[in-house]
C-alpha beads as a LAMMPS data file, in Angstrom:
LAMMPS data file: protein, C-alpha beads

81 atoms
80 bonds

1 atom types
1 bond types

-500.0 500.0 xlo xhi
-500.0 500.0 ylo yhi
-500.0 500.0 zlo zhi

Masses

1 110.0

Atoms # bond

1 1 1 -419.661 -96.377 241.780
2 1 1 -416.480 -97.823 243.228
3 1 1 -414.945 -97.312 246.496
4 1 1 -411.934 -95.470 244.723
5 1 1 -414.244 -93.610 242.868
6 1 1 -416.356 -92.512 245.380
7 1 1 -412.990 -91.464 247.597
8 1 1 -411.400 -89.829 244.521
9 1 1 -415.385 -88.079 244.375
10 1 1 -414.916 -87.203 248.338
11 1 1 -411.239 -85.426 248.637
12 1 1 -411.700 -83.775 245.062
13 1 1 -414.452 -82.490 247.052
14 1 1 -413.195 -81.059 250.457
15 1 1 -410.063 -79.468 248.274
16 1 1 -412.242 -77.153 246.121
17 1 1 -414.444 -76.110 248.680
18 1 1 -410.770 -75.998 250.975
19 1 1 -409.334 -73.712 247.664
20 1 1 -412.580 -72.551 246.873
21 1 1 -412.464 -73.702 243.406
22 1 1 -414.526 -75.771 240.753
23 1 1 -413.916 -79.092 241.878
24 1 1 -414.267 -80.011 238.372
25 1 1 -411.159 -78.525 237.487
26 1 1 -408.648 -80.431 239.670
27 1 1 -407.037 -83.100 237.761
28 1 1 -405.711 -86.000 238.858
29 1 1 -402.130 -85.146 237.564
30 1 1 -402.306 -81.661 239.371
31 1 1 -399.453 -80.879 241.619
32 1 1 -400.528 -79.888 244.974
33 1 1 -398.521 -77.175 244.976
34 1 1 -397.334 -76.210 241.764
35 1 1 -400.789 -76.559 240.425
36 1 1 -403.750 -76.079 242.822
37 1 1 -400.628 -73.297 244.841
38 1 1 -401.372 -75.149 248.319
39 1 1 -398.475 -73.888 250.903
40 1 1 -397.724 -76.440 254.091
41 1 1 -400.721 -74.244 255.851
42 1 1 -402.667 -75.440 253.188
43 1 1 -401.352 -78.753 253.553
44 1 1 -401.880 -78.898 257.065
45 1 1 -405.471 -77.889 256.937
46 1 1 -405.668 -80.208 253.991
47 1 1 -404.892 -83.041 256.661
48 1 1 -407.238 -82.010 259.603
49 1 1 -409.804 -81.799 256.696
50 1 1 -409.177 -85.268 255.638
51 1 1 -408.944 -86.239 259.503
52 1 1 -412.666 -84.809 260.110
53 1 1 -414.459 -86.183 257.123
54 1 1 -413.273 -89.854 258.114
55 1 1 -410.160 -90.421 256.670
56 1 1 -406.849 -92.078 258.761
57 1 1 -403.906 -89.686 257.528
58 1 1 -401.567 -90.960 260.717
59 1 1 -399.512 -93.493 258.854
60 1 1 -399.106 -91.002 256.030
61 1 1 -396.360 -89.302 255.234
62 1 1 -397.643 -85.707 252.802
63 1 1 -394.104 -84.860 251.755
64 1 1 -394.504 -87.862 249.764
65 1 1 -397.664 -86.940 248.120
66 1 1 -397.151 -84.666 244.777
67 1 1 -400.194 -84.706 243.230
68 1 1 -403.964 -85.193 243.749
69 1 1 -403.778 -88.606 242.207
70 1 1 -401.016 -89.248 244.798
71 1 1 -402.951 -88.480 247.148
72 1 1 -406.392 -90.149 246.664
73 1 1 -403.898 -93.431 246.184
74 1 1 -402.613 -93.197 249.445
75 1 1 -406.498 -91.982 251.230
76 1 1 -407.192 -95.126 249.329
77 1 1 -404.473 -97.687 249.918
78 1 1 -405.666 -96.587 253.768
79 1 1 -409.019 -97.428 253.895
80 1 1 -408.396 -100.320 252.449
81 1 1 -409.101 -99.738 248.455

Bonds

1 1 1 2
2 1 2 3
3 1 3 4
4 1 4 5
5 1 5 6
6 1 6 7
7 1 7 8
8 1 8 9
9 1 9 10
10 1 10 11
11 1 11 12
12 1 12 13
13 1 13 14
14 1 14 15
15 1 15 16
16 1 16 17
17 1 17 18
18 1 18 19
19 1 19 20
20 1 20 21
21 1 21 22
22 1 22 23
23 1 23 24
24 1 24 25
25 1 25 26
26 1 26 27
27 1 27 28
28 1 28 29
29 1 29 30
30 1 30 31
31 1 31 32
32 1 32 33
33 1 33 34
34 1 34 35
35 1 35 36
36 1 36 37
37 1 37 38
38 1 38 39
39 1 39 40
40 1 40 41
41 1 41 42
42 1 42 43
43 1 43 44
44 1 44 45
45 1 45 46
46 1 46 47
47 1 47 48
48 1 48 49
49 1 49 50
50 1 50 51
51 1 51 52
52 1 52 53
53 1 53 54
54 1 54 55
55 1 55 56
56 1 56 57
57 1 57 58
58 1 58 59
59 1 59 60
60 1 60 61
61 1 61 62
62 1 62 63
63 1 63 64
64 1 64 65
65 1 65 66
66 1 66 67
67 1 67 68
68 1 68 69
69 1 69 70
70 1 70 71
71 1 71 72
72 1 72 73
73 1 73 74
74 1 74 75
75 1 75 76
76 1 76 77
77 1 77 78
78 1 78 79
79 1 79 80
80 1 80 81
């Protein structure tokens, strides 16, 4: 499994745990707001959770992130993957 895939699985695990959904139910094209029903508080909690798990989030503009895949791509880019 490559670094990108490892990041994707880690983020999927964290997001599933945070939202109380099975990680298998989180698809790459799922909208964080519309499909996963995240509100501003959920996104703030996710940012904190990602930071606590070693992801660099300080330079990320979360307003530009629409889908789960967008999130993974930005986190991978910030990780140098």
